Structures are given as structure tokens and as C-alpha cells.
C-alpha positions in Angstrom: 121.6 132.0 111.9 123.8 133.5 109.2 122.1 135.6 106.5 123.6 135.4 103.1 122.6 138.1 100.7 123.9 139.6 97.5 125.6 142.4 99.4 127.9 140.1 101.4 128.8 137.8 98.5 131.9 139.2 96.9 132.5 138.5 93.2 135.5 136.3 92.4 138.6 138.2 91.3 139.3 138.0 87.6 143.0 137.5 88.6 142.0 134.0 89.7 141.2 133.0 86.2 138.0 132.2 84.3 136.1 130.6 87.1 132.4 131.0 87.7 131.0 132.4 90.9 131.2 129.6 93.4 129.8 129.0 96.8 131.2 126.3 99.1 129.3 124.1 101.5 131.7 122.6 104.0 130.7 119.5 105.8 132.0 119.0 109.3 131.0 116.3 111.9 132.4 118.5 114.7 134.5 121.6 115.1 137.9 119.9 114.4 139.5 121.7 111.5 136.7 124.2 111.1 138.8 127.3 111.8 141.6 126.0 109.5 139.1 125.4 106.7 137.6 128.8 107.1 141.0 130.4 106.7 141.8 128.3 103.7 138.7 129.3 101.8 139.1 132.9 102.7 142.6 132.8 101.1 141.0 131.3 98.0 138.5 134.1 97.9 135.5 131.8 98.3 132.4 132.5 100.2 131.2 129.6 102.2 129.2 128.1 105.0 130.3 125.3 107.3 127.6 122.9 108.4 128.9 121.6 111.7 127.6 118.9 114.1 128.8 121.1 116.9 127.8 124.7 117.7 130.2 127.5 117.1 130.3 131.3 117.5 131.9 131.7 114.0 129.5 133.5 111.7 130.3 131.1 108.9 129.4 128.1 110.9 125.8 126.8 111.2 124.9 124.0 113.6 123.0 121.0 112.4 122.7 117.9 114.5 124.5 115.0 112.7 122.1 112.9 110.6 124.5 112.0 107.8 126.2 113.9 105.1 123.2 113.7 102.8 121.2 115.7 105.4 124.0 118.3 105.9 124.1 118.9 102.2 120.3 119.3 102.0 120.4 121.7 104.9 123.4 123.6 103.4 121.6 124.2 100.1 119.2 126.5 101.9 122.0 128.9 102.4 123.4 129.1 98.9 122.9 132.5 97.4 121.0 132.8 94.1 124.1 134.4 92.5 126.2 131.3 92.8 126.6 129.5 89.5 128.6 126.6 90.9 128.2 124.9 94.3 131.2 123.1 95.8 130.9 120.5 98.4 134.1 120.1 100.6 134.9 118.0 103.6 136.4 119.9 106.5 139.4 117.6 107.0 140.9 118.3 103.6 143.3 120.8 102.0 142.6 121.9 98.5 145.4 121.8 95.9 145.3 123.6 92.5 141.8 124.9 93.0 141.4 126.7 89.7 142.4 123.7 87.6 138.9 122.2 87.9 137.2 125.1 86.1 138.5 124.3 82.7 135.9 121.5 82.4 133.0 123.9 82.8 133.8 125.4 79.4 131.8 122.3 78.1 128.2 123.1 78.8 127.4 119.3 79.0 129.7 118.9 82.1 127.5 119.2 85.2 129.7 117.7 87.8 133.4 117.6 88.7 134.8 115.5 91.5 138.5 115.5 92.4 141.0 112.9 93.4 142.1 112.4 97.0 145.7 112.2 98.1 146.1 110.0 101.2 149.1 109.1 103.3 150.6 105.6 102.7 148.4 102.8 104.1 145.8 100.3 103.1 143.2 102.9 102.2 145.7 104.8 100.0 146.5 101.6 98.1 142.8 100.8 97.5 142.2 104.4 96.5 144.8 104.2 93.8 143.3 101.0 92.5 139.8 102.6 92.2 141.3 105.7 90.6 143.0 103.6 87.9 139.4 102.4 87.0 137.8 105.8 87.3 140.2 107.3 84.7 138.5 105.1 82.1 135.0 104.4 83.6 133.5 106.4 86.4 132.1 103.9 88.9 131.8 106.2 92.0 132.6 109.7 93.1 134.8 111.2 95.8 132.8 113.5 98.1 135.8 115.3 99.6 135.6 118.0 96.9 132.9 118.2 94.3 131.8 121.0 92.0 128.3 121.0 90.5 126.4 123.5 88.4 123.7 125.2 90.4 120.9 124.3 88.0 122.0 120.7 87.9 122.1 120.5 91.7 118.5 121.8 91.9 117.5 118.9 89.7 119.3 116.1 91.7 118.3 117.3 95.2 117.1 116.8 97.8 119.2 113.8 98.6 117.4 110.9 100.3 119.1 109.0 103.1 122.2 107.4 101.5 125.6 106.4 102.9 127.2 107.3 99.5 125.6 110.6 98.9 128.5 111.7 96.6 128.0 108.7 94.3 124.2 109.2 94.3 124.7 112.8 93.2 127.0 111.4 90.4 124.4 108.8 89.2 121.6 111.4 89.2 123.7 113.9 87.3 124.4 111.3 84.6 120.8 110.2 84.6 119.6 113.7 83.6 122.0 113.8 80.7 125.0 115.7 82.0 128.6 114.5 82.0 130.8 114.0 85.1 134.6 114.5 85.2 137.1 112.9 87.4 139.7 115.7 88.0 143.2 114.8 89.2 145.2 118.1 88.8 142.9 119.8 91.3 142.8 117.4 94.3 142.6 117.4 98.1 145.0 116.1 100.7 143.6 114.4 103.8 145.0 112.2 106.5 141.7 111.0 107.9 142.5 107.3 107.6 146.3 107.4 108.1 146.1 105.6 111.5 143.1 103.4 110.7 143.5 99.7 111.6 142.7 97.1 109.0 139.5 96.3 111.0 138.4 99.9 110.6 139.4 99.7 106.9 136.9 96.8 106.6 134.2 98.8 108.4 134.8 101.8 106.1 134.5 99.6 103.0 131.3 98.1 104.4 129.8 101.5 104.8 130.8 102.8 101.4 129.8 99.7 99.5 126.4 99.6 101.1 126.0 103.2 100.2 127.0 102.7 96.6 124.4 99.9 96.2 121.8 102.3 97.8 122.9 104.9 95.2 122.5 102.5 92.3 118.9 102.0 93.3 118.1 105.6 94.3 119.9 107.1 91.3 118.7 104.6 88.7 122.3 104.2 87.5 123.1 103.0 84.0 123.1 99.3 83.0 126.9 99.2 82.7 127.4 100.5 86.3 124.8 98.2 87.7 126.5 95.3 85.9 129.9 96.3 87.4 128.5 96.2 90.9 126.6 93.0 90.3 130.0 91.4 89.4 131.9 93.1 92.2 131.1 90.4 94.9 132.4 87.7 92.6 135.5 89.7 91.7 136.3 90.7 95.3 138.3 87.5 96.1 140.9 88.7 93.6 141.7 91.3 96.3 143.3 88.5 98.3 146.3 89.0 96.1 147.1 92.1 98.2 147.6 89.9 101.3 146.0 90.5 104.7 144.6 94.0 103.7 142.9 92.4 100.7 141.1 90.0 103.0 139.7 93.0 105.0 138.7 94.8 101.8 136.9 91.7 100.5 135.0 91.1 103.8 134.0 94.8 103.9 132.7 94.7 100.4 130.7 91.5 101.0 129.2 92.8 104.3 128.3 96.1 102.5 126.3 94.1 100.0 124.7 92.0 102.8 123.6 95.2 104.6 122.0 96.5 101.4 120.2 93.2 100.7 118.9 93.2 104.3 117.2 96.5 103.6 119.6 99.1 105.1 118.1 102.4 104.0 119.9 104.7 106.5 122.3 107.5 105.6 124.3 107.8 108.8 127.4 105.9 110.0 129.0 106.4 113.3 132.6 107.7 113.3 135.2 105.0 113.2 138.6 106.6 113.0 140.2 108.0 116.1 
């Protein structure tokens, strides 16, 4: 197992701008993209550990049998050095754009969490993501887990994370609950092609997983009344998605099944991979 000490954590270069010392936990279901992500973070000057569902000989990779992203985050936190002021959570199948732009928000001591937008290739998920982003610019209803930055002291207060399919949104709700602000950052963002070839049926399954997870997060994170109200109204508003045509049907069905799963008592935090 990798040993992370003060001696092998290099301070961030001042040339990178006014950014706090950051440690990155990369979440990987398997070894696909692990080497590429390792090189990317090295170029950014960021110390990191990759929690992978497959073993590797790479010193930066630690094996953890897949139990869900919530479990990988909890496990990864054990390897964050005390010197880190900011912990970043990053999915392995992403490429980070304008990394330093997120740090401007931390000049406000009340900001505890920053999560970034996700740029997707054209397709059903890309269209739905733009719709959600248009809401998030005014009212944050959910987080993106592909790239998140959170103050170390805040993270200590909102973890460990219980089983939840939307661990990113649970972290968001818990951060807001303890009095910190969250920021949706769009200049710093990530590129991913994870869902580029997903069928509409798989899009429905993805919505089902996420929506069930968000309802879990509402309960586990004791979200604000306004957010609970939004999601109480969501099932009744979902038929309006039919205006988007066939893909709107799959979105609506996924949302409704996600709610059904939650009401049936789904308390699990793991979802089998869908996209091929």
C-alpha cells in the first residue's frame, strides 16, 4: 500500500496562481484511463491517489473492490495527507479544463464546496445535462461528481458517506446543511465521452440510478425545504419532458422508476456498469 507523507507531498508552485495545497482522489471502476489520468495530474502538479476496482503495479493506484463511489471516497480519504487544505474528487474518465479557475471561489471563507460543469458529446445525455445546468446556474439542485473541490475541514464534517447512489449530491446537501456555500463552476470544467454511445434505454437506466440516488441524498443529507419541494414536484413535472420527443419519454420513465426504487426502500450505493 502506498505511504503518503509530508516528505513526498510537493508544495504547489506559486506560478500556478493562488491555489491552496490540494490532494486529488481519483475514482476508477477499473484500469481504463488510469495511466492517462496519472499523467494529466502530474502535468498539473497535483499529488493524487487513484482508487481502482482493479489491481495495478502503479504506486499511485490502490486497489479497492468496487462497492460504489461512496465507498471508494471513504477509502480514499484515509490516504489524504494532513497538509492538504483542499481535497478534489475526480472521475478517471475525464479531462480537466482550466483547472486553476475554480480556486477564485475559495477566497470567500464561506464557500466550502465547488463542483464543475461537465462537457459531453452530442447526444441525449448532453441535452439533458444542459437543461439541468440552466437550472443550476440559479438554484443548485444537484452536484456533478466528475470534479469536485471541498475544503478539508468541511469534508471531515460531512464524511463518512453512507451508501448512496448520488454521493456527490449527498456531499452537496451536507455541506449546505452545516452552513457552507456551494458553487457551480463552469469556466473550470471536465470533458468526458462516457455516455456518447449510450442507447436511449441506457439513458433511462442512468436516470433511474441518479434520481433514486438524489432522493436518497435528500433523506440522508437533510436537504433544505426548497430542494425537497423541488423533488416532490419533479414526478409531476416530468411529463413535460415529452416535449423533447422519444428521448423525453425515456427521461421521464427513468425519473419515475428512480422514485419508485427509493419508495420501495432501495438503500444501496452501488450500480452495475451500463455503458459499453
